[in-house]
N, C-alpha and C positions, 0 to 999 in steps of 0.2 A: 695493206688495207683491199679488205674486200669492196667488188662496186658489181652493181645489179644495172643488166641492161633487160627490158622488156619488150616483148616485140607480139604479132599475132592479131594484134587489134584491128578492126574495120567497121565498115557499115554492113548491117544484118537486118533480116527482117524479123521482126517479132514470131519466135517458135522455132527460129535458127540455131546453130551451132557456132562454136569457136574455139579454138585453142590460142592458149596463152602459154608463152615460153619464157622463162626468167635466166638469164644464161648469167654465171657470178665468175667471177675472176676471184684467184686466192685459193689455195691446197688445203683450207680450214675451211671450207664450206661444208663439210662433213658435219662439223662440231654445230654448226648454227641451227638453230627453230626457225622456221621461214615461215613467212602470210601471205597474203594475197589483198590485197586493200584498193578499196576504190574510191573514189572523190566524184560524185555527179554536183554537176553546176546549183553553186548555190548550197551546199552543204559540206558537213565537214567529212574529211577521209576516214573511215570506217576499215575495221580490218572485216571482212570475206570470209577467208577459210585459214585455217594454220597445219602447221606439218612439223612436228619435233623432229629432234634427229634422231630419234628411234622409230618414227613413221607413227606416231599418234597423231592423230587426224583431229577437227574441229570447223565447225562452219556456223557462220549467221544462219539466223531461223530463215533468213528468207532467202536462202540461196539451196538449203537442205533440200538434196533430192534432185537437184538438176546441175550442180557444180561439183566436181572433182579435183582434188589437187593430188599431185604425186610429186615423188622427186627421184631423180637420177643424181646419184653422187659419184657417180663415174665418168657423168656428162657436166657435172658441176651446174645442173638446170633443174627448176621448179616448175611445174604445169599447171595449169588452171583448163580444164576443159567444162567448157559451160553449154549446156543443153537449155534448150526450151527458155529463149532466151526470152526477157520481157522489156517493153519501152522504160520501166523503171530499172532495167542493166544499166543505165546509158550510162558510161562514165569514163574517166580517165584511170585505170587498174595500174599500181604499182606492185611490185615486190619488196620484201624488206626482211630483216630479222624479226622475229614473235617474241621479246617486244620489242618495236622500230626504234630503230637510231637513227638521230637526226641527219647524221653525216654520209649514211648510205641511202637517201633517196634519188632514184633515176629521174630520167623523163618520165617516166610510164607510156600506156599505149591506149590511145582513145579507141573503148566501142561505145558505137551507136547502133540503138537498136530501135530499127523506124521500118514504115511502111513508106 
């Protein structure tokens, strides 16, 4: 069974940038449609960006033009480049398949945007 491990979070000032990585185990990663999700304090988890196995991409409106999702199947890794970060981007970020599978949630990586 595939597993996902997220990394790259941290504390950043408003307007700053971060790059998140999601390393996947398993040889069938390339067949997965993948997504980056986030859960802010007191809010439900939401899908912020998705990339299909064929490379089609979609974003939630609040991150369009600021976030870029990409994948490197040779490295079994999905990335989320985040630019122009805002305090409202503060959340724990997770990767999972799209649609998400309950059994595949990892620990996530915390992104805090604050001055």
